[in-house]
C-alpha positions as CSV (number, residue, x, y, z in Angstrom):
1,M,-21.1,-58.9,-52.8
2,A,-19.4,-61.2,-55.3
3,L,-16.7,-60.0,-57.6
4,L,-14.4,-61.8,-60.0
5,I,-11.1,-60.2,-61.1
6,Q,-8.6,-62.0,-63.2
7,P,-6.0,-59.5,-64.5
8,Y,-3.6,-62.0,-65.9
9,L,-3.3,-63.3,-69.4
10,S,-2.7,-66.9,-70.7
11,G,0.9,-67.8,-70.3
12,E,1.6,-65.1,-67.8
13,R,3.2,-66.2,-64.5
14,V,0.6,-65.9,-61.7
15,F,1.8,-65.6,-58.1
16,A,-1.5,-66.5,-56.5
17,N,-5.2,-66.7,-57.1
18,G,-8.0,-66.3,-54.6
19,V,-11.5,-65.4,-53.5
20,A,-12.5,-62.6,-51.2
21,V,-15.8,-62.0,-49.3
22,T,-16.5,-58.5,-48.2
23,R,-18.2,-59.5,-44.9
24,N,-17.3,-61.4,-41.8
25,P,-18.9,-64.8,-42.2
26,F,-18.4,-65.6,-38.5
27,R,-19.5,-62.5,-36.6
28,K,-21.8,-59.8,-37.9
29,D,-20.7,-57.4,-35.2
30,F,-17.1,-57.2,-36.4
31,R,-16.5,-55.8,-39.9
32,A,-14.0,-58.0,-41.7
33,F,-13.1,-59.4,-45.1
34,L,-12.4,-63.1,-45.7
35,V,-9.7,-63.9,-48.2
36,N,-8.9,-67.4,-49.5
37,V,-5.8,-67.8,-51.6
38,Q,-3.6,-70.5,-53.2
39,R,-0.2,-70.1,-54.8
40,G,-0.1,-70.0,-58.7
41,A,-3.0,-70.3,-61.1
42,E,-3.2,-74.1,-61.2
43,L,-4.4,-74.7,-57.6
44,R,-8.1,-74.1,-57.0
45,V,-9.4,-72.2,-54.0
46,T,-13.1,-72.9,-54.1
47,D,-13.1,-76.6,-55.0
48,A,-9.7,-77.9,-54.0
49,C,-9.1,-81.5,-54.5
50,C,-7.1,-84.2,-52.7
51,G,-7.3,-82.6,-49.3
52,E,-5.8,-79.3,-50.3
53,T,-6.5,-76.3,-48.0
54,P,-6.2,-72.7,-49.1
55,E,-4.7,-70.0,-47.0
56,Q,-7.5,-68.3,-45.2
57,V,-7.2,-64.8,-43.7
58,L,-9.8,-62.8,-42.0
59,I,-8.9,-59.1,-42.2
60,Y,-10.6,-57.1,-39.4
61,D,-11.4,-53.4,-39.8
62,D,-9.9,-52.0,-36.6
63,D,-8.0,-48.7,-36.6
64,V,-5.6,-50.4,-38.9
65,P,-6.4,-53.6,-40.9
66,T,-5.8,-56.5,-38.6
67,P,-5.3,-59.9,-40.1
68,E,-6.1,-63.2,-38.5
69,T,-4.7,-66.3,-40.3
70,L,-7.3,-69.0,-40.1
71,S,-5.3,-71.5,-42.1
72,L,-2.1,-71.7,-44.2
73,S,-2.2,-73.3,-47.6
74,S,-1.5,-77.0,-47.4
75,T,0.7,-76.7,-50.5
76,C,3.2,-74.1,-49.1
77,E,5.0,-76.0,-46.4
78,G,3.8,-73.9,-43.5
79,R,4.7,-70.5,-45.1
80,A,2.2,-67.7,-45.7
81,I,1.3,-66.7,-49.3
82,L,0.2,-63.2,-48.3
83,N,2.7,-60.9,-46.7
84,S,1.7,-57.9,-44.5
85,Q,1.8,-55.5,-47.5
86,D,-0.4,-57.8,-49.5
87,V,-2.9,-57.8,-46.7
88,L,-2.9,-54.0,-46.5
89,D,-3.3,-53.7,-50.3
90,L,-6.1,-56.3,-50.3
91,F,-7.9,-54.5,-47.5
92,A,-7.7,-51.2,-49.2
93,A,-9.0,-52.6,-52.5
94,L,-11.8,-54.6,-51.0
95,D,-12.8,-51.6,-48.8
96,A,-12.9,-49.3,-51.9
97,L,-14.9,-51.8,-53.9
98,E,-17.4,-52.4,-51.1
99,R,-18.0,-48.7,-50.5
100,Q,-18.5,-48.1,-54.2
101,W,-20.8,-51.0,-54.5
102,K,-22.9,-49.9,-51.5
103,K,-23.0,-46.3,-52.8
104,R,-24.4,-47.4,-56.2
105,A,-26.9,-49.8,-54.6
106,R,-28.2,-47.0,-52.4
107,A,-28.4,-44.6,-55.4
108,R,-30.4,-47.2,-57.3
109,A,-32.7,-47.9,-54.4
110,G,-33.3,-44.2,-53.8
111,G,-34.0,-43.6,-57.5
112,G,-36.7,-46.3,-57.4
113,R,-38.4,-44.7,-54.4
114,R,-38.4,-41.3,-56.0
115,K,-40.0,-42.6,-59.2
116,K,-42.8,-44.2,-57.2
117,Q,-43.4,-41.0,-55.2
118,I,-43.5,-38.9,-58.4
119,K,-45.9,-41.4,-60.0
120,N,-48.2,-41.4,-57.0
121,M,-48.3,-37.6,-57.0
122,A,-49.4,-37.4,-60.7
């Protein structure tokens, strides 16, 4: 699932920007969300230049969200951008979005099957 959310306005101070993927790109058998983030609005996450690396965090869906930091941002002098509360908040938001997306996708798929069955019965 891909989703773009930019809730800030031009001229507003932006703490960080990022990209999240609602699946584990490394292991299908462990549910996790991958989050890439950079500080501010000026630094790019997806097409960084000049050797910049975003902070990358894989948040596993254990009994509690469990983050694994894959890399720190090369622009933050070894400090993390996301704190533990940010990780929990991101996990909750991504989990809710993914569940809603899947629920709607299942409803659409089921509706299509029912229409075909009704048409075949006529």
